[in-house]
N, C-alpha and C positions, 0 to 999 in steps of 0.2 A: 384401923379406926373406921367407924361407920360415918358416912356423910350423906346427907339428904338434900343439900343445896349449896349455895354459894358461901364461901368463908366469910366471917365477919369483917367489916371494913374498919381498919384502924383510923382513929381520929387524931392521933398525935404524930407529928413528923419526927423521924429520927435521922433525917438527912439521906436516907437510902433512895435509890431510884424508884423503888416500889412505893415508898411513902410519898415521894414527890408526885408520882402519877396519881396516887389516891387523893392527895390534896387537890390536884387539878380536876379530877372527876367530881369532887365535892363542890368545887367552885362553879363547875359547869351545870350543877343541878342534878347530876346522876346519883341515884340512891337505890337501895333494894327494899326500902320500907315505904309503905303508904302513909305511915303515921307522922313521920318527921319531914316537914317541909323545909326547903332551902330558901333563903331570902331572895336569891337571884337565879333566874333561869335564862340561860343563853341559848340562842339558836345555833345549830351546827350539826355535825355528825354525832348522832346520839348513841349509836350502837358500835361497840368496839369491833375492829376488823377481825380480831381473833375469834369472836363469836361466829362471824360469817365463815371463817376458815374452818372452825370446828364443825359447823353445820354442813359445810360442803364436803368434808371428809366423811361424815356420817352418811350423807346421801350417796356419795361415791361407793361406800361399802354396800349399801342396799342395791345399787345398780350392778355391782360386781357379782353379788349373790344371784340376782336375777339372770345375768348372762351365764353364770355357771350352771344354774338349773336348766336353762334353755339348751346349753351344750350337752348336758347329760341326757336330755330328752331325745337327742338324736340316736341314742343307743337303746331306746325303749324303756328308760327309767325316769318316771313311771310309765307303764305300758299304755295308759289312757291319757297321756299328756296331749294337750290340745295343740293343733297346728297354729302357728302364729305367722303365717305367710302374709297376712293382711296387716299393713302398716298402721291402719286405724286401730286395730285391736291392740297392737303393741303400745301405741300412744295412750290408749285408755288405761292399760296396765301401769304405764309409767306415771300417768297423772295420779292414780291412786297410790302408787309407790312413793312418790315424792311428797305429796301434801300430807296424807296421814303419817307418812314416815317422818316428816318434820315435826308433827304433833307428838309423835313418839319420842323424838329427840328432846323436845322441851320437857315432857313429863318425866323422862329419865335423866335429865341433866346433861345429855350428850352435846348440847350446844355450849356448855361451859368449858373453856379451855383446860381448867384444872381437872375436871372430871375426865375429859378425853385423854389428858396426859397421864392420869392415874391408870386408866384401863390399858392404854396402849404404851405400856412400859416394856421395853424389850431388853433390859439389862440382865446380866447373869444372876444377880441377886433377886430381881423382881421381874421375872419373865411373864407378866400377866398378859401382855399383848399377844404372845405366841399361843397361850392357852385359850384366850378369847377367840382368836381367828380359827384355831383348830375346832373349838366347840361350835362356832358359828357356821363354818362351811361344812364341817363334818356332820352336824345334826341336820342341816338342810339336805345333804346327800342321803343320810339315814332315813329321813322322812319320805323321800322319794322311793327308796328301796322297800319301804313298808308295803307299798301298793303291789309289790311282786309276790307278797305272801297271800295266798288265796283267802285265808281266814281273816285277814285284816284289810284286804283290798276294798271292801265295801263298808268298812267301819265308819260310823257317823255319830256325832254327839246329838243329833236332832231326833233320831228315831231310837227308841228303847227296845231293842230286839234281844231275845234270850241268848242268841249265839254270841252277842257282844257283851255279855254280863261281866266277864273277867276284865276285858280292856276298859270298860266303863268304870269298874271298881278301882282299877289301878289309876285311872285318870282322876277320879274323885279323891282317892287317898293322897295322891301327889299334890293335887290342888289345895287340899285342906292344909297339908304340911307347909307347902311353900308360901301360900297366902298368910297362914297363921304366923309364920316366921317373919314375914314382912310387916304385918300389922304390929307385932311385938317390937320389931326393930324401930318402926316409926314412932311408937309410943315411948320407947325407952330412950331414944337418942334425939328426940325432937322436943321443942317447946310445946305448950298446949296449943298455941295457934298453928305451929308447924304440923302437929299431928292432925288437927282439924282440917288443915288445907290438904293434907295427904288423903284423908278419908273422903272429903267432899269432892275433890277433883276426880278420884277414881269412882266414887259413887255417881257423879254426874255422867261419866262415860258409860258406866254399866246401865244407868237409867235409859240412855239413848238406845242401847241394844234391847233393853227390856221392853221398850215401846214397840219394837218389831213384833215381839211375842204377843203383846196385848192386842195389837191389830189383827194378828193371825187368829187369836182366840175369839175375837168378836165376829169374824167372818171366815170360818173354817172352810166353807164350801168353795169359795172363790179365791182364797189366798194360799200361796205356797210359801212356807217358811223353811229355810235351811241355813243353819249357822255354820258357814264354811270355816274350814280350819285356818284360813288366813286371818279371819276375824278373831278366832280363839288365840292364835299366836300374838296378834296385836294386843289384845286385852291382857294376856299373861305378861308380856314384856313391859307393859306400861307400869306395872308395880315395882319394877326393878330399878330403883333410883339410888341404891346404897353401894358404897365402896366395900363390899364384902364378897367373898367367893361365891356364896349361894346366890346373891343378888346378881352378880356379874354373869354367872352361869345361866340364870333365868333370862337375863337380857339377851344373851347370845342365842340360846335355844328358841325362845319365844319369837325373836326377830327373824330367825332362820325359817321357822314355820310360816310366819307372816309372808315373807318374800317368796318362799317355795310355792305356796298356794297361788299367789298372784302370777308367778312365772309359768307354772305348769298348767294351770286351769283358767287363769284370767280373773279379773275383778268382777265375778258374778254377783248378782244382787242377792241379798239375804232374804228379801221378801219381794213377792211379785204375784201377779195374777196367773191362774192356771192357763196354760197354753194348749191348744188343740190343733188337730190336722183334719182337713176335709178329705174324706176317702171317696174316690171316684172310681167306679167300676166301668171300664170301657166296653164297647160292643164285642171286641175280640177277646174279652176275658181278662185283660190286663188291669191290674189295680194300681192306681196312681194316688200318691199322697201329696197334699199341698204343703207349703212351708208352714211352720208353726204360727198360729194366729190366736187372738184372744176369743172369748166366748161371743162377744158382740159381732165380730167378723164372721164367725161360723153361722150365727143366726141370720145374718144378712145374706150370706151365700145361699143358705138353704131356702130362704124365703123368696129370693129374687133371681136365682140362677137356675137354669135348666141344664143338667149334665147329659151330654150325648155320648 
């Protein structure tokens, strides 16, 4: 069965522990709807411990993938993997990993214990957990290996180059199929308000990234725009909120690409100013290059500094 959110809350007690806990949550004022108000609201612990536990397991999974990619980098996979000897760079990566990773958990329902329990089922009859972990870690390793292929090592979604026509076509066809399936599933298995929430939440996220492109188009001369594959993986995985093999596979693969990009290359900015280097020709013929600086710094050096 497909599922896009929390199960409905029963309102009648049958004497079971689940029903008793439900009545206690209703008396404490907890609800999933904004429409129906409870008469009394009590102060106290408002978020179930199981949600913290589910979110913690999800973040642990992200960190494990990050560590796995860093370990593979020792063997030159990918060959242009960035050195992370600086602890500051690692903390910047983990900051982006944890906070957007938590947003991804909320958008895909991974902070719900029942959703986590459904995916990480390791029984003989329902070995979904094993398949998820295989796809998750396997696709992260596969994406790192793609950079070893000369024809795909420089592939990017930002620049439309003729030599990348086939990979771009494959990505476009795959995106249309997968997103089309998810939109259909959201429409078919949700209420009208649930379908609207699915569209608006994803639309708001896409609008945020679209704003980067708009800024770039307004000032092409001074702005650099590059849609890194970690962002592509994050966006793709955010659509995968359903308990269906296609959606679970998208969640595993999209999240793997998201973490692999952060681990191998860092949380590089999607948009920024062009960076330049001051070239200094010394008297002995040696050419010296300055660290990368912005245009204002270059203009300042050229106007006020005398190179000997």
